PDB file of N, CA, C and O in Angstrom:
ATOM      1  N   MET A   1      14.609 -11.172   5.903  1.00  0.00           N
ATOM      2  CA  MET A   1      14.926 -10.523   4.648  1.00  0.00           C
ATOM      3  C   MET A   1      14.766  -9.004   4.787  1.00  0.00           C
ATOM      4  O   MET A   1      15.655  -8.242   4.406  1.00  0.00           O
ATOM      5  N   GLU A   2      13.636  -8.578   5.329  1.00  0.00           N
ATOM      6  CA  GLU A   2      13.376  -7.149   5.517  1.00  0.00           C
ATOM      7  C   GLU A   2      14.382  -6.552   6.500  1.00  0.00           C
ATOM      8  O   GLU A   2      14.881  -5.447   6.291  1.00  0.00           O
ATOM      9  N   LYS A   3      14.674  -7.284   7.565  1.00  0.00           N
ATOM     10  CA  LYS A   3      15.612  -6.800   8.586  1.00  0.00           C
ATOM     11  C   LYS A   3      17.008  -6.617   7.983  1.00  0.00           C
ATOM     12  O   LYS A   3      17.694  -5.637   8.273  1.00  0.00           O
ATOM     13  N   GLU A   4      17.417  -7.566   7.146  1.00  0.00           N
ATOM     14  CA  GLU A   4      18.734  -7.469   6.503  1.00  0.00           C
ATOM     15  C   GLU A   4      18.802  -6.244   5.597  1.00  0.00           C
ATOM     16  O   GLU A   4      19.815  -5.545   5.556  1.00  0.00           O
ATOM     17  N   ARG A   5      17.705  -5.992   4.866  1.00  0.00           N
ATOM     18  CA  ARG A   5      17.676  -4.835   3.971  1.00  0.00           C
ATOM     19  C   ARG A   5      17.761  -3.541   4.778  1.00  0.00           C
ATOM     20  O   ARG A   5      18.472  -2.610   4.399  1.00  0.00           O
ATOM     21  N   GLU A   6      17.030  -3.490   5.896  1.00  0.00           N
ATOM     22  CA  GLU A   6      17.067  -2.293   6.746  1.00  0.00           C
ATOM     23  C   GLU A   6      18.457  -2.076   7.331  1.00  0.00           C
ATOM     24  O   GLU A   6      18.943  -0.946   7.395  1.00  0.00           O
ATOM     25  N   ASP A   7      19.097  -3.172   7.758  1.00  0.00           N
ATOM     26  CA  ASP A   7      20.446  -3.053   8.311  1.00  0.00           C
ATOM     27  C   ASP A   7      21.426  -2.547   7.249  1.00  0.00           C
ATOM     28  O   ASP A   7      22.280  -1.708   7.536  1.00  0.00           O
ATOM     29  N   ALA A   8      21.299  -3.057   6.031  1.00  0.00           N
ATOM     30  CA  ALA A   8      22.176  -2.604   4.943  1.00  0.00           C
ATOM     31  C   ALA A   8      21.926  -1.132   4.630  1.00  0.00           C
ATOM     32  O   ALA A   8      22.866  -0.381   4.369  1.00  0.00           O
ATOM     33  N   GLN A   9      20.657  -0.722   4.657  1.00  0.00           N
ATOM     34  CA  GLN A   9      20.325   0.682   4.389  1.00  0.00           C
ATOM     35  C   GLN A   9      20.909   1.593   5.467  1.00  0.00           C
ATOM     36  O   GLN A   9      21.425   2.669   5.163  1.00  0.00           O
ATOM     37  N   LYS A  10      20.828   1.158   6.733  1.00  0.00           N
ATOM     38  CA  LYS A  10      21.403   1.958   7.817  1.00  0.00           C
ATOM     39  C   LYS A  10      22.908   2.100   7.652  1.00  0.00           C
ATOM     40  O   LYS A  10      23.462   3.176   7.880  1.00  0.00           O
ATOM     41  N   ALA A  11      23.573   1.018   7.256  1.00  0.00           N
ATOM     42  CA  ALA A  11      25.021   1.078   7.048  1.00  0.00           C
ATOM     43  C   ALA A  11      25.356   2.033   5.905  1.00  0.00           C
ATOM     44  O   ALA A  11      26.299   2.818   6.003  1.00  0.00           O
ATOM     45  N   ASN A  12      24.586   1.966   4.830  1.00  0.00           N
ATOM     46  CA  ASN A  12      24.807   2.879   3.700  1.00  0.00           C
ATOM     47  C   ASN A  12      24.582   4.329   4.118  1.00  0.00           C
ATOM     48  O   ASN A  12      25.348   5.214   3.735  1.00  0.00           O
ATOM     49  N   ASP A  13      23.543   4.571   4.897  1.00  0.00           N
ATOM     50  CA  ASP A  13      23.260   5.926   5.378  1.00  0.00           C
ATOM     51  C   ASP A  13      24.399   6.436   6.257  1.00  0.00           C
ATOM     52  O   ASP A  13      24.812   7.591   6.151  1.00  0.00           O
ATOM     53  N   HIS A  14      24.893   5.566   7.118  1.00  0.00           N
ATOM     54  CA  HIS A  14      25.991   5.952   8.011  1.00  0.00           C
ATOM     55  C   HIS A  14      27.240   6.317   7.190  1.00  0.00           C
ATOM     56  O   HIS A  14      27.919   7.305   7.469  1.00  0.00           O
ATOM     57  N   ASN A  15      27.517   5.496   6.179  1.00  0.00           N
ATOM     58  CA  ASN A  15      28.679   5.772   5.321  1.00  0.00           C
ATOM     59  C   ASN A  15      28.493   7.074   4.551  1.00  0.00           C
ATOM     60  O   ASN A  15      29.435   7.853   4.407  1.00  0.00           O
ATOM     61  N   ALA A  16      27.289   7.309   4.059  1.00  0.00           N
ATOM     62  CA  ALA A  16      27.020   8.543   3.319  1.00  0.00           C
ATOM     63  C   ALA A  16      27.194   9.761   4.220  1.00  0.00           C
ATOM     64  O   ALA A  16      27.739  10.779   3.793  1.00  0.00           O
ATOM     65  N   LEU A  17      26.733   9.659   5.463  1.00  0.00           N
ATOM     66  CA  LEU A  17      26.912  10.776   6.404  1.00  0.00           C
ATOM     67  C   LEU A  17      28.388  11.008   6.713  1.00  0.00           C
ATOM     68  O   LEU A  17      28.833  12.151   6.814  1.00  0.00           O
ATOM     69  N   ALA A  18      29.144   9.922   6.864  1.00  0.00           N
ATOM     70  CA  ALA A  18      30.579  10.057   7.139  1.00  0.00           C
ATOM     71  C   ALA A  18      31.287  10.744   5.974  1.00  0.00           C
ATOM     72  O   ALA A  18      32.134  11.614   6.177  1.00  0.00           O
ATOM     73  N   GLU A  19      30.932  10.343   4.746  1.00  0.00           N
ATOM     74  CA  GLU A  19      31.527  10.974   3.564  1.00  0.00           C
ATOM     75  C   GLU A  19      31.134  12.451   3.473  1.00  0.00           C
ATOM     76  O   GLU A  19      31.966  13.298   3.148  1.00  0.00           O
ATOM     77  N   ALA A  20      29.881  12.752   3.758  1.00  0.00           N
ATOM     78  CA  ALA A  20      29.413  14.140   3.696  1.00  0.00           C
ATOM     79  C   ALA A  20      30.097  14.984   4.764  1.00  0.00           C
ATOM     80  O   ALA A  20      30.391  16.158   4.540  1.00  0.00           O
ATOM     81  N   LYS A  21      30.348  14.388   5.920  1.00  0.00           N
ATOM     82  CA  LYS A  21      31.012  15.126   7.003  1.00  0.00           C
ATOM     83  C   LYS A  21      32.429  15.537   6.576  1.00  0.00           C
ATOM     84  O   LYS A  21      32.921  16.605   6.940  1.00  0.00           O
ATOM     85  N   LYS A  22      33.060  14.665   5.802  1.00  0.00           N
ATOM     86  CA  LYS A  22      34.402  14.984   5.309  1.00  0.00           C
ATOM     87  C   LYS A  22      34.370  16.189   4.364  1.00  0.00           C
ATOM     88  O   LYS A  22      35.341  16.940   4.269  1.00  0.00           O
ATOM     89  N   LEU A  23      33.248  16.361   3.671  1.00  0.00           N
ATOM     90  CA  LEU A  23      33.129  17.451   2.703  1.00  0.00           C
ATOM     91  C   LEU A  23      32.795  18.789   3.355  1.00  0.00           C
ATOM     92  O   LEU A  23      32.944  19.843   2.736  1.00  0.00           O
ATOM     93  N   GLY A  24      32.347  18.742   4.594  1.00  0.00           N
ATOM     94  CA  GLY A  24      32.051  19.992   5.289  1.00  0.00           C
ATOM     95  C   GLY A  24      30.691  19.954   5.971  1.00  0.00           C
ATOM     96  O   GLY A  24      29.884  19.043   5.791  1.00  0.00           O
ATOM     97  N   LYS A  25      30.488  21.010   6.772  1.00  0.00           N
ATOM     98  CA  LYS A  25      29.277  21.087   7.581  1.00  0.00           C
ATOM     99  C   LYS A  25      28.016  21.197   6.719  1.00  0.00           C
ATOM    100  O   LYS A  25      27.007  20.558   7.016  1.00  0.00           O
ATOM    101  N   GLU A  26      28.069  21.996   5.661  1.00  0.00           N
ATOM    102  CA  GLU A  26      26.896  22.170   4.801  1.00  0.00           C
ATOM    103  C   GLU A  26      26.522  20.867   4.101  1.00  0.00           C
ATOM    104  O   GLU A  26      25.343  20.524   4.013  1.00  0.00           O
ATOM    105  N   ALA A  27      27.519  20.145   3.607  1.00  0.00           N
ATOM    106  CA  ALA A  27      27.264  18.865   2.933  1.00  0.00           C
ATOM    107  C   ALA A  27      26.679  17.860   3.918  1.00  0.00           C
ATOM    108  O   ALA A  27      25.781  17.092   3.573  1.00  0.00           O
ATOM    109  N   HIS A  28      27.195  17.871   5.147  1.00  0.00           N
ATOM    110  CA  HIS A  28      26.707  16.962   6.177  1.00  0.00           C
ATOM    111  C   HIS A  28      25.248  17.274   6.509  1.00  0.00           C
ATOM    112  O   HIS A  28      24.431  16.361   6.635  1.00  0.00           O
ATOM    113  N   THR A  29      24.923  18.544   6.650  1.00  0.00           N
ATOM    114  CA  THR A  29      23.553  18.961   6.954  1.00  0.00           C
ATOM    115  C   THR A  29      22.611  18.591   5.800  1.00  0.00           C
ATOM    116  O   THR A  29      21.492  18.129   6.023  1.00  0.00           O
ATOM    117  N   ALA A  30      23.075  18.799   4.584  1.00  0.00           N
ATOM    118  CA  ALA A  30      22.247  18.460   3.410  1.00  0.00           C
ATOM    119  C   ALA A  30      22.014  16.947   3.337  1.00  0.00           C
ATOM    120  O   ALA A  30      20.912  16.499   3.020  1.00  0.00           O
ATOM    121  N   ALA A  31      23.049  16.173   3.629  1.00  0.00           N
ATOM    122  CA  ALA A  31      22.913  14.711   3.596  1.00  0.00           C
ATOM    123  C   ALA A  31      21.947  14.237   4.679  1.00  0.00           C
ATOM    124  O   ALA A  31      21.137  13.339   4.452  1.00  0.00           O
ATOM    125  N   LYS A  32      22.041  14.846   5.852  1.00  0.00           N
ATOM    126  CA  LYS A  32      21.116  14.476   6.938  1.00  0.00           C
ATOM    127  C   LYS A  32      19.672  14.804   6.552  1.00  0.00           C
ATOM    128  O   LYS A  32      18.760  14.023   6.820  1.00  0.00           O
ATOM    129  N   ALA A  33      19.474  15.953   5.926  1.00  0.00           N
ATOM    130  CA  ALA A  33      18.128  16.355   5.504  1.00  0.00           C
ATOM    131  C   ALA A  33      17.593  15.394   4.444  1.00  0.00           C
ATOM    132  O   ALA A  33      16.426  15.004   4.485  1.00  0.00           O
ATOM    133  N   ARG A  34      18.449  15.014   3.498  1.00  0.00           N
ATOM    134  CA  ARG A  34      18.038  14.082   2.445  1.00  0.00           C
ATOM    135  C   ARG A  34      17.661  12.732   3.046  1.00  0.00           C
ATOM    136  O   ARG A  34      16.649  12.144   2.665  1.00  0.00           O
ATOM    137  N   LEU A  35      18.460  12.242   3.972  1.00  0.00           N
ATOM    138  CA  LEU A  35      18.168  10.951   4.607  1.00  0.00           C
ATOM    139  C   LEU A  35      16.875  11.014   5.429  1.00  0.00           C
ATOM    140  O   LEU A  35      16.088  10.068   5.436  1.00  0.00           O
ATOM    141  N   ALA A  36      16.671  12.124   6.111  1.00  0.00           N
ATOM    142  CA  ALA A  36      15.438  12.281   6.892  1.00  0.00           C
ATOM    143  C   ALA A  36      14.224  12.274   5.974  1.00  0.00           C
ATOM    144  O   ALA A  36      13.196  11.679   6.296  1.00  0.00           O
ATOM    145  N   GLN A  37      14.347  12.940   4.828  1.00  0.00           N
ATOM    146  CA  GLN A  37      13.243  12.979   3.867  1.00  0.00           C
ATOM    147  C   GLN A  37      12.974  11.584   3.299  1.00  0.00           C
ATOM    148  O   GLN A  37      11.818  11.189   3.149  1.00  0.00           O
ATOM    149  N   GLU A  38      14.026  10.843   2.986  1.00  0.00           N
ATOM    150  CA  GLU A  38      13.866   9.476   2.473  1.00  0.00           C
ATOM    151  C   GLU A  38      13.199   8.581   3.515  1.00  0.00           C
ATOM    152  O   GLU A  38      12.321   7.783   3.184  1.00  0.00           O
ATOM    153  N   GLN A  39      13.616   8.715   4.770  1.00  0.00           N
ATOM    154  CA  GLN A  39      13.033   7.901   5.836  1.00  0.00           C
ATOM    155  C   GLN A  39      11.563   8.243   6.041  1.00  0.00           C
ATOM    156  O   GLN A  39      10.750   7.355   6.295  1.00  0.00           O
ATOM    157  N   ALA A  40      11.219   9.514   5.934  1.00  0.00           N
ATOM    158  CA  ALA A  40       9.814   9.920   6.071  1.00  0.00           C
ATOM    159  C   ALA A  40       8.981   9.345   4.925  1.00  0.00           C
ATOM    160  O   ALA A  40       7.857   8.896   5.145  1.00  0.00           O
ATOM    161  N   ALA A  41       9.518   9.356   3.719  1.00  0.00           N
ATOM    162  CA  ALA A  41       8.799   8.804   2.566  1.00  0.00           C
ATOM    163  C   ALA A  41       8.615   7.297   2.725  1.00  0.00           C
ATOM    164  O   ALA A  41       7.551   6.763   2.410  1.00  0.00           O
ATOM    165  N   THR A  42       9.641   6.619   3.210  1.00  0.00           N
ATOM    166  CA  THR A  42       9.546   5.173   3.435  1.00  0.00           C
ATOM    167  C   THR A  42       8.510   4.867   4.500  1.00  0.00           C
ATOM    168  O   THR A  42       7.713   3.941   4.352  1.00  0.00           O
ATOM    169  N   SER A  43       8.521   5.632   5.556  1.00  0.00           N
ATOM    170  CA  SER A  43       7.555   5.447   6.638  1.00  0.00           C
ATOM    171  C   SER A  43       6.130   5.654   6.142  1.00  0.00           C
ATOM    172  O   SER A  43       5.229   4.890   6.485  1.00  0.00           O
ATOM    173  N   GLU A  44       5.932   6.685   5.338  1.00  0.00           N
ATOM    174  CA  GLU A  44       4.607   6.973   4.771  1.00  0.00           C
ATOM    175  C   GLU A  44       4.151   5.840   3.854  1.00  0.00           C
ATOM    176  O   GLU A  44       2.980   5.463   3.868  1.00  0.00           O
ATOM    177  N   ALA A  45       5.070   5.300   3.059  1.00  0.00           N
ATOM    178  CA  ALA A  45       4.729   4.199   2.157  1.00  0.00           C
ATOM    179  C   ALA A  45       4.318   2.954   2.953  1.00  0.00           C
ATOM    180  O   ALA A  45       3.363   2.268   2.589  1.00  0.00           O
ATOM    181  N   LYS A  46       5.039   2.671   4.032  1.00  0.00           N
ATOM    182  CA  LYS A  46       4.678   1.523   4.875  1.00  0.00           C
ATOM    183  C   LYS A  46       3.304   1.724   5.508  1.00  0.00           C
ATOM    184  O   LYS A  46       2.503   0.793   5.588  1.00  0.00           O
ATOM    185  N   LYS A  47       3.043   2.945   5.954  1.00  0.00           N
ATOM    186  CA  LYS A  47       1.753   3.255   6.564  1.00  0.00           C
ATOM    187  C   LYS A  47       0.625   3.070   5.556  1.00  0.00           C
ATOM    188  O   LYS A  47      -0.415   2.499   5.884  1.00  0.00           O
ATOM    189  N   MET A  48       0.823   3.547   4.345  1.00  0.00           N
ATOM    190  CA  MET A  48      -0.196   3.403   3.297  1.00  0.00           C
ATOM    191  C   MET A  48      -0.420   1.936   2.949  1.00  0.00           C
ATOM    192  O   MET A  48      -1.553   1.525   2.697  1.00  0.00           O
ATOM    193  N   GLU A  49       0.643   1.149   2.933  1.00  0.00           N
ATOM    194  CA  GLU A  49       0.515  -0.284   2.647  1.00  0.00           C
ATOM    195  C   GLU A  49      -0.304  -0.982   3.740  1.00  0.00           C
ATOM    196  O   GLU A  49      -1.162  -1.815   3.448  1.00  0.00           O
ATOM    197  N   ARG A  50      -0.027  -0.633   4.990  1.00  0.00           N
ATOM    198  CA  ARG A  50      -0.805  -1.218   6.100  1.00  0.00           C
ATOM    199  C   ARG A  50      -2.272  -0.838   5.977  1.00  0.00           C
ATOM    200  O   ARG A  50      -3.147  -1.680   6.177  1.00  0.00           O
ATOM    201  N   LEU A  51      -2.553   0.415   5.652  1.00  0.00           N
ATOM    202  CA  LEU A  51      -3.939   0.864   5.494  1.00  0.00           C
ATOM    203  C   LEU A  51      -4.628   0.143   4.335  1.00  0.00           C
ATOM    204  O   LEU A  51      -5.806  -0.203   4.426  1.00  0.00           O
ATOM    205  N   ARG A  52      -3.890  -0.081   3.247  1.00  0.00           N
ATOM    206  CA  ARG A  52      -4.453  -0.805   2.103  1.00  0.00           C
ATOM    207  C   ARG A  52      -4.807  -2.242   2.495  1.00  0.00           C
ATOM    208  O   ARG A  52      -5.864  -2.751   2.123  1.00  0.00           O
ATOM    209  N   ILE A  53      -3.926  -2.880   3.240  1.00  0.00           N
ATOM    210  CA  ILE A  53      -4.175  -4.258   3.676  1.00  0.00           C
ATOM    211  C   ILE A  53      -5.383  -4.311   4.602  1.00  0.00           C
ATOM    212  O   ILE A  53      -6.225  -5.200   4.479  1.00  0.00           O
ATOM    213  N   ILE A  54      -5.468  -3.369   5.521  1.00  0.00           N
ATOM    214  CA  ILE A  54      -6.609  -3.323   6.444  1.00  0.00           C
ATOM    215  C   ILE A  54      -7.907  -3.103   5.677  1.00  0.00           C
ATOM    216  O   ILE A  54      -8.923  -3.729   5.977  1.00  0.00           O
ATOM    217  N   ALA A  55      -7.872  -2.216   4.689  1.00  0.00           N
ATOM    218  CA  ALA A  55      -9.074  -1.953   3.879  1.00  0.00           C
ATOM    219  C   ALA A  55      -9.495  -3.204   3.116  1.00  0.00           C
ATOM    220  O   ALA A  55     -10.687  -3.498   3.024  1.00  0.00           O
ATOM    221  N   GLU A  56      -8.530  -3.943   2.566  1.00  0.00           N
ATOM    222  CA  GLU A  56      -8.846  -5.189   1.862  1.00  0.00           C
ATOM    223  C   GLU A  56      -9.464  -6.207   2.818  1.00  0.00           C
ATOM    224  O   GLU A  56     -10.426  -6.887   2.463  1.00  0.00           O
ATOM    225  N   GLN A  57      -8.919  -6.313   4.026  1.00  0.00           N
ATOM    226  CA  GLN A  57      -9.452  -7.259   5.003  1.00  0.00           C
ATOM    227  C   GLN A  57     -10.877  -6.890   5.395  1.00  0.00           C
ATOM    228  O   GLN A  57     -11.736  -7.764   5.514  1.00  0.00           O
ATOM    229  N   LYS A  58     -11.131  -5.593   5.597  1.00  0.00           N
ATOM    230  CA  LYS A  58     -12.480  -5.154   5.946  1.00  0.00           C
ATOM    231  C   LYS A  58     -13.455  -5.405   4.808  1.00  0.00           C
ATOM    232  O   LYS A  58     -14.598  -5.798   5.041  1.00  0.00           O
ATOM    233  N   ALA A  59     -13.011  -5.180   3.582  1.00  0.00           N
ATOM    234  CA  ALA A  59     -13.879  -5.424   2.425  1.00  0.00           C
ATOM    235  C   ALA A  59     -14.219  -6.903   2.315  1.00  0.00           C
ATOM    236  O   ALA A  59     -15.364  -7.255   2.030  1.00  0.00           O
ATOM    237  N   GLU A  60     -13.245  -7.767   2.536  1.00  0.00           N
ATOM    238  CA  GLU A  60     -13.492  -9.212   2.490  1.00  0.00           C
ATOM    239  C   GLU A  60     -14.454  -9.634   3.593  1.00  0.00           C
ATOM    240  O   GLU A  60     -15.346 -10.452   3.371  1.00  0.00           O
ATOM    241  N   LYS A  61     -14.267  -9.073   4.779  1.00  0.00           N
ATOM    242  CA  LYS A  61     -15.159  -9.391   5.894  1.00  0.00           C
ATOM    243  C   LYS A  61     -16.593  -8.939   5.593  1.00  0.00           C
ATOM    244  O   LYS A  61     -17.548  -9.657   5.890  1.00  0.00           O
ATOM    245  N   ALA A  62     -16.738  -7.757   5.009  1.00  0.00           N
ATOM    246  CA  ALA A  62     -18.062  -7.247   4.657  1.00  0.00           C
ATOM    247  C   ALA A  62     -18.695  -8.110   3.567  1.00  0.00           C
ATOM    248  O   ALA A  62     -19.897  -8.373   3.607  1.00  0.00           O
ATOM    249  N   ARG A  63     -17.895  -8.552   2.597  1.00  0.00           N
ATOM    250  CA  ARG A  63     -18.413  -9.413   1.537  1.00  0.00           C
ATOM    251  C   ARG A  63     -18.911 -10.734   2.107  1.00  0.00           C
ATOM    252  O   ARG A  63     -19.982 -11.210   1.732  1.00  0.00           O
ATOM    253  N   LEU A  64     -18.140 -11.324   3.009  1.00  0.00           N
ATOM    254  CA  LEU A  64     -18.552 -12.585   3.623  1.00  0.00           C
ATOM    255  C   LEU A  64     -19.816 -12.409   4.458  1.00  0.00           C
ATOM    256  O   LEU A  64     -20.694 -13.273   4.452  1.00  0.00           O
ATOM    257  N   ALA A  65     -19.908 -11.298   5.170  1.00  0.00           N
ATOM    258  CA  ALA A  65     -21.102 -11.030   5.977  1.00  0.00           C
ATOM    259  C   ALA A  65     -22.318 -10.856   5.071  1.00  0.00           C
ATOM    260  O   ALA A  65     -23.402 -11.342   5.393  1.00  0.00           O
ATOM    261  N   ALA A  66     -22.150 -10.169   3.945  1.00  0.00           N
ATOM    262  CA  ALA A  66     -23.259  -9.972   3.011  1.00  0.00           C
ATOM    263  C   ALA A  66     -23.698 -11.304   2.404  1.00  0.00           C
ATOM    264  O   ALA A  66     -24.893 -11.555   2.254  1.00  0.00           O
ATOM    265  N   GLU A  67     -22.736 -12.152   2.059  1.00  0.00           N
ATOM    266  CA  GLU A  67     -23.081 -13.467   1.525  1.00  0.00           C
ATOM    267  C   GLU A  67     -23.840 -14.286   2.560  1.00  0.00           C
ATOM    268  O   GLU A  67     -24.832 -14.940   2.237  1.00  0.00           O
ATOM    269  N   SER A  68     -23.377 -14.248   3.791  1.00  0.00           N
ATOM    270  CA  SER A  68     -24.026 -14.992   4.863  1.00  0.00           C
ATOM    271  C   SER A  68     -25.456 -14.501   5.068  1.00  0.00           C
ATOM    272  O   SER A  68     -26.380 -15.301   5.214  1.00  0.00           O
ATOM    273  N   LYS A  69     -25.629 -13.196   5.076  1.00  0.00           N
ATOM    274  CA  LYS A  69     -26.961 -12.624   5.256  1.00  0.00           C
ATOM    275  C   LYS A  69     -27.865 -12.986   4.078  1.00  0.00           C
ATOM    276  O   LYS A  69     -29.044 -13.283   4.269  1.00  0.00           O
ATOM    277  N   ALA A  70     -27.319 -12.962   2.871  1.00  0.00           N
ATOM    278  CA  ALA A  70     -28.109 -13.315   1.688  1.00  0.00           C
ATOM    279  C   ALA A  70     -28.572 -14.763   1.766  1.00  0.00           C
ATOM    280  O   ALA A  70     -29.714 -15.070   1.424  1.00  0.00           O
ATOM    281  N   LYS A  71     -27.695 -15.650   2.211  1.00  0.00           N
ATOM    282  CA  LYS A  71     -28.081 -17.061   2.370  1.00  0.00           C
ATOM    283  C   LYS A  71     -29.168 -17.203   3.423  1.00  0.00           C
ATOM    284  O   LYS A  71     -30.113 -17.972   3.248  1.00  0.00           O
ATOM    285  N   TRP A  72     -29.035 -16.465   4.509  1.00  0.00           N
ATOM    286  CA  TRP A  72     -30.024 -16.534   5.580  1.00  0.00           C
ATOM    287  C   TRP A  72     -31.383 -16.039   5.076  1.00  0.00           C
ATOM    288  O   TRP A  72     -32.413 -16.661   5.339  1.00  0.00           O
ATOM    289  N   VAL A  73     -31.379 -14.915   4.348  1.00  0.00           N
ATOM    290  CA  VAL A  73     -32.626 -14.355   3.814  1.00  0.00           C
ATOM    291  C   VAL A  73     -33.245 -15.328   2.814  1.00  0.00           C
ATOM    292  O   VAL A  73     -34.459 -15.529   2.808  1.00  0.00           O
ATOM    293  N   GLU A  74     -32.417 -15.924   1.978  1.00  0.00           N
ATOM    294  CA  GLU A  74     -32.921 -16.877   0.993  1.00  0.00           C
ATOM    295  C   GLU A  74     -33.572 -18.076   1.688  1.00  0.00           C
ATOM    296  O   GLU A  74     -34.620 -18.557   1.257  1.00  0.00           O
ATOM    297  N   ALA A  75     -32.954 -18.546   2.747  1.00  0.00           N
ATOM    298  CA  ALA A  75     -33.533 -19.666   3.495  1.00  0.00           C
ATOM    299  C   ALA A  75     -34.852 -19.248   4.129  1.00  0.00           C
ATOM    300  O   ALA A  75     -35.800 -20.033   4.131  1.00  0.00           O
ATOM    301  N   ARG A  76     -34.938 -18.058   4.657  1.00  0.00           N
ATOM    302  CA  ARG A  76     -36.182 -17.570   5.261  1.00  0.00           C
ATOM    303  C   ARG A  76     -37.285 -17.448   4.214  1.00  0.00           C
ATOM    304  O   ARG A  76     -38.435 -17.801   4.477  1.00  0.00           O
ATOM    305  N   VAL A  77     -36.937 -16.947   3.027  1.00  0.00           N
ATOM    306  CA  VAL A  77     -37.915 -16.802   1.950  1.00  0.00           C
ATOM    307  C   VAL A  77     -38.400 -18.179   1.520  1.00  0.00           C
ATOM    308  O   VAL A  77     -39.589 -18.361   1.258  1.00  0.00           O
ATOM    309  N   ARG A  78     -37.502 -19.142   1.444  1.00  0.00           N
ATOM    310  CA  ARG A  78     -37.871 -20.493   1.049  1.00  0.00           C
ATOM    311  C   ARG A  78     -38.849 -21.096   2.063  1.00  0.00           C
ATOM    312  O   ARG A  78     -39.847 -21.708   1.681  1.00  0.00           O
ATOM    313  N   VAL A  79     -38.560 -20.920   3.339  1.00  0.00           N
ATOM    314  CA  VAL A  79     -39.451 -21.444   4.380  1.00  0.00           C
ATOM    315  C   VAL A  79     -40.786 -20.723   4.319  1.00  0.00           C
ATOM    316  O   VAL A  79     -41.834 -21.355   4.453  1.00  0.00           O
ATOM    317  N   TYR A  80     -40.768 -19.424   4.121  1.00  0.00           N
ATOM    318  CA  TYR A  80     -42.006 -18.656   4.048  1.00  0.00           C
ATOM    319  C   TYR A  80     -42.834 -19.074   2.846  1.00  0.00           C
ATOM    320  O   TYR A  80     -44.053 -19.205   2.948  1.00  0.00           O
ATOM    321  N   SER A  81     -42.180 -19.287   1.701  1.00  0.00           N
ATOM    322  CA  SER A  81     -42.927 -19.664   0.507  1.00  0.00           C
ATOM    323  C   SER A  81     -43.537 -21.047   0.649  1.00  0.00           C
ATOM    324  O   SER A  81     -44.588 -21.315   0.067  1.00  0.00           O
ATOM    325  N   MET A  82     -42.904 -21.930   1.410  1.00  0.00           N
ATOM    326  CA  MET A  82     -43.486 -23.251   1.653  1.00  0.00           C
ATOM    327  C   MET A  82     -44.741 -23.138   2.515  1.00  0.00           C
ATOM    328  O   MET A  82     -45.687 -23.909   2.353  1.00  0.00           O
ATOM    329  N   ASN A  83     -44.741 -22.192   3.411  1.00  0.00           N
ATOM    330  CA  ASN A  83     -45.863 -22.028   4.339  1.00  0.00           C
ATOM    331  C   ASN A  83     -46.686 -20.789   4.010  1.00  0.00           C
ATOM    332  O   ASN A  83     -47.370 -20.263   4.887  1.00  0.00           O
ATOM    333  N   SER A  84     -46.637 -20.319   2.789  1.00  0.00           N
ATOM    334  CA  SER A  84     -47.272 -19.054   2.464  1.00  0.00           C
ATOM    335  C   SER A  84     -48.794 -19.139   2.461  1.00  0.00           C
ATOM    336  O   SER A  84     -49.464 -18.132   2.690  1.00  0.00           O
ATOM    337  N   ASP A  85     -49.336 -20.292   2.212  1.00  0.00           N
ATOM    338  CA  ASP A  85     -50.792 -20.406   2.148  1.00  0.00           C
ATOM    339  C   ASP A  85     -51.261 -21.500   3.103  1.00  0.00           C
ATOM    340  O   ASP A  85     -51.571 -22.605   2.657  1.00  0.00           O
ATOM    341  N   PRO A  86     -51.318 -21.225   4.388  1.00  0.00           N
ATOM    342  CA  PRO A  86     -51.704 -22.263   5.357  1.00  0.00           C
ATOM    343  C   PRO A  86     -53.160 -22.702   5.178  1.00  0.00           C
ATOM    344  O   PRO A  86     -53.501 -23.839   5.503  1.00  0.00           O
ATOM    345  N   PHE A  87     -54.022 -21.816   4.666  1.00  0.00           N
ATOM    346  CA  PHE A  87     -55.427 -22.193   4.474  1.00  0.00           C
ATOM    347  C   PHE A  87     -55.562 -23.257   3.393  1.00  0.00           C
ATOM    348  O   PHE A  87     -56.370 -24.177   3.515  1.00  0.00           O
ATOM    349  N   GLN A  88     -54.765 -23.126   2.334  1.00  0.00           N
ATOM    350  CA  GLN A  88     -54.826 -24.137   1.285  1.00  0.00           C
ATOM    351  C   GLN A  88     -54.326 -25.465   1.822  1.00  0.00           C
ATOM    352  O   GLN A  88     -54.845 -26.519   1.457  1.00  0.00           O
ATOM    353  N   TYR A  89     -53.329 -25.423   2.679  1.00  0.00           N
ATOM    354  CA  TYR A  89     -52.811 -26.645   3.294  1.00  0.00           C
ATOM    355  C   TYR A  89     -53.901 -27.295   4.140  1.00  0.00           C
ATOM    356  O   TYR A  89     -54.117 -28.504   4.064  1.00  0.00           O
ATOM    357  N   LEU A  90     -54.582 -26.490   4.943  1.00  0.00           N
ATOM    358  CA  LEU A  90     -55.665 -27.033   5.781  1.00  0.00           C
ATOM    359  C   LEU A  90     -56.821 -27.552   4.906  1.00  0.00           C
ATOM    360  O   LEU A  90     -57.421 -28.580   5.221  1.00  0.00           O
ATOM    361  N   TYR A  91     -57.123 -26.863   3.844  1.00  0.00           N
ATOM    362  CA  TYR A  91     -58.198 -27.269   2.942  1.00  0.00           C
ATOM    363  C   TYR A  91     -57.868 -28.618   2.287  1.00  0.00           C
ATOM    364  O   TYR A  91     -58.735 -29.476   2.119  1.00  0.00           O
ATOM    365  N   SER A  92     -56.566 -28.781   1.916  1.00  0.00           N
ATOM    366  CA  SER A  92     -56.183 -30.041   1.301  1.00  0.00           C
ATOM    367  C   SER A  92     -56.245 -31.192   2.288  1.00  0.00           C
ATOM    368  O   SER A  92     -56.432 -32.337   1.875  1.00  0.00           O
ATOM    369  N   LEU A  93     -56.099 -30.935   3.540  1.00  0.00           N
ATOM    370  CA  LEU A  93     -56.222 -31.974   4.559  1.00  0.00           C
ATOM    371  C   LEU A  93     -57.679 -32.392   4.740  1.00  0.00           C
ATOM    372  O   LEU A  93     -57.961 -33.553   5.036  1.00  0.00           O
ATOM    373  N   GLY A  94     -58.606 -31.447   4.564  1.00  0.00           N
ATOM    374  CA  GLY A  94     -60.022 -31.733   4.766  1.00  0.00           C
ATOM    375  C   GLY A  94     -60.641 -32.492   3.611  1.00  0.00           C
ATOM    376  O   GLY A  94     -61.726 -33.040   3.807  1.00  0.00           O
ATOM    377  N   LYS A  95     -60.075 -32.575   2.463  1.00  0.00           N
ATOM    378  CA  LYS A  95     -60.656 -33.250   1.306  1.00  0.00           C
ATOM    379  C   LYS A  95     -60.742 -34.701   1.474  1.00  0.00           C
ATOM    380  O   LYS A  95     -61.212 -35.400   0.576  1.00  0.00           O
TER     381      LYS A  95
END
């Protein structure tokens, strides 16, 4: 789908340049400049989209890591709280 759209855009650009060439050198140069500017804007938009996706992926990875660490800490606290008073445990065995 994306490839077809790009191919159609290239054909339109080629036709626009051909029409501008018929109008003269200045029109052709202006059309080339306009197309170059449009292509640069499109390229920048694609780059920003890739960066946004990468940032979302990193944020999700960090969230999962934080959740994992929180679960690990919670398990450690639970184990520690069970064994927090070993003397009382030993005392209860001696009764």
